[in-house]
C-alpha positions as CSV (number, residue, x, y, z in Angstrom):
1,M,-80.3,82.8,-114.7
2,A,-77.4,80.5,-115.7
3,A,-78.0,77.1,-114.4
4,L,-74.9,74.6,-113.1
5,T,-74.4,71.3,-115.0
6,E,-73.9,67.9,-112.9
7,K,-70.6,68.1,-112.6
8,A,-70.4,71.4,-111.6
9,R,-73.4,70.8,-108.8
10,A,-71.5,67.7,-108.0
11,F,-68.2,69.2,-107.5
12,L,-69.8,71.9,-105.0
13,Q,-71.0,68.8,-103.2
14,N,-67.2,68.5,-101.8
15,P,-65.3,69.6,-98.5
16,Y,-63.9,72.8,-100.7
17,V,-63.5,75.8,-99.3
18,G,-65.0,79.1,-101.1
19,E,-63.5,82.4,-101.8
20,V,-66.7,85.0,-101.7
21,T,-65.8,88.5,-103.3
22,T,-68.1,91.2,-102.2
23,I,-68.0,94.8,-102.7
24,R,-66.8,97.2,-100.2
25,P,-69.0,100.8,-99.8
26,D,-65.8,102.5,-101.8
27,G,-66.1,99.8,-104.7
28,S,-63.1,98.2,-103.5
29,P,-63.4,94.2,-103.8
30,H,-63.3,91.8,-99.9
31,T,-62.9,88.2,-100.2
32,T,-63.3,85.6,-97.7
33,V,-62.9,82.4,-97.5
34,V,-66.4,80.8,-97.1
35,W,-68.3,77.2,-96.4
36,V,-70.5,76.2,-99.5
37,D,-73.6,73.8,-100.3
38,V,-75.2,74.0,-103.1
39,D,-79.2,74.1,-103.6
40,T,-80.2,73.0,-107.2
41,D,-79.1,75.9,-109.1
42,E,-78.1,78.2,-106.3
43,V,-75.2,78.3,-104.2
44,L,-75.4,79.0,-100.4
45,F,-73.0,80.1,-98.0
46,N,-73.6,81.0,-94.2
47,T,-72.2,84.1,-92.3
48,A,-73.4,86.3,-88.9
49,V,-75.5,88.9,-89.1
50,G,-72.9,91.6,-88.8
51,R,-70.2,90.4,-90.6
52,A,-68.8,92.5,-93.2
53,K,-69.9,90.0,-96.0
54,E,-73.1,90.5,-94.6
55,R,-73.2,94.0,-94.5
56,Y,-71.6,94.9,-97.5
57,L,-74.2,92.4,-99.5
58,R,-76.6,94.5,-97.8
59,R,-75.9,97.7,-99.8
60,D,-74.4,95.8,-103.1
61,P,-76.2,92.2,-103.7
62,R,-73.5,91.5,-106.7
63,V,-71.1,88.3,-105.2
64,S,-68.8,86.3,-106.6
65,L,-67.2,82.8,-105.4
66,I,-64.8,80.8,-107.0
67,V,-64.1,77.0,-105.3
68,V,-61.0,75.2,-106.2
69,D,-59.8,71.5,-106.0
70,P,-57.4,71.5,-103.5
71,E,-55.2,69.0,-105.3
72,D,-55.6,70.4,-108.1
73,P,-55.6,74.1,-108.8
74,Y,-57.2,73.9,-112.9
75,R,-60.3,72.4,-111.2
76,W,-62.6,74.7,-110.5
77,V,-66.0,76.3,-110.6
78,S,-66.8,80.1,-110.3
79,V,-70.7,81.8,-109.9
80,S,-71.3,84.9,-110.1
81,G,-75.0,86.6,-109.4
82,T,-76.9,88.2,-107.0
83,A,-77.1,87.9,-103.0
84,E,-80.0,86.7,-101.1
85,L,-80.2,86.8,-98.0
86,D,-82.7,85.3,-94.9
87,T,-82.1,83.8,-91.6
88,E,-85.1,80.8,-92.1
89,G,-83.0,78.0,-91.6
90,A,-79.6,79.6,-90.9
91,D,-78.7,77.9,-87.9
92,D,-79.7,74.2,-89.4
93,E,-77.6,75.0,-92.6
94,I,-74.4,76.4,-90.5
95,D,-74.3,72.8,-88.4
96,K,-75.0,71.0,-92.4
97,L,-72.0,72.3,-93.2
98,A,-70.1,71.8,-90.0
99,K,-71.3,68.2,-90.6
100,K,-69.3,68.5,-94.4
101,Y,-66.6,70.5,-93.3
102,L,-65.4,69.4,-89.7
103,G,-67.8,66.2,-89.5
104,Q,-69.2,67.6,-86.6
105,D,-73.1,67.4,-86.0
106,E,-73.2,71.1,-84.3
107,Y,-71.2,74.6,-85.6
108,P,-68.5,74.4,-82.7
109,W,-67.8,78.3,-82.7
110,R,-71.4,79.8,-82.2
111,K,-71.6,82.4,-80.3
112,P,-75.0,82.7,-78.1
113,E,-75.4,86.3,-79.2
114,E,-75.0,85.5,-82.8
115,Q,-77.3,85.7,-85.5
116,R,-77.3,82.7,-88.5
117,I,-78.0,84.2,-92.2
118,N,-77.5,82.2,-95.3
119,V,-77.2,83.8,-98.8
120,R,-78.0,82.5,-101.6
121,I,-76.5,83.2,-104.9
122,R,-78.5,83.2,-107.6
123,P,-76.2,82.4,-110.7
124,E,-76.3,84.9,-113.7
125,R,-72.6,83.6,-115.2
126,V,-70.9,80.1,-114.4
127,E,-67.8,79.2,-115.4
128,T,-66.2,76.0,-114.7
129,T,-62.6,74.1,-115.8
130,G,-61.0,70.4,-115.4
131,L,-64.7,69.5,-115.3
132,D,-64.6,67.0,-118.0
């Protein structure tokens, strides 16, 4: 398992969106924008059960995420590894992310029938540029 540096962890605390890539059943990449959190050496994002990301990760847990500074595209953190999915604490996590990205205490687009799920990326490779 690769480790995030202190500078990479600090960078990921910023409200910069990430782009996560999963693998479709036909082997082609599927990339979407996500809100990002960091927990020690794991990077997290949150989605809803039934969405493409969740379905693809259950089939193949390999995942890649890049977060780029919107003010400087030469500052970024990339994490590739294996995803672990868990619904425990996922509602609290999406509210935490809503606070980080929107300044709101609760995620405003929650649907009553929606079940949230956390995706934890166990880094196997961490690459950074411009964090010196």
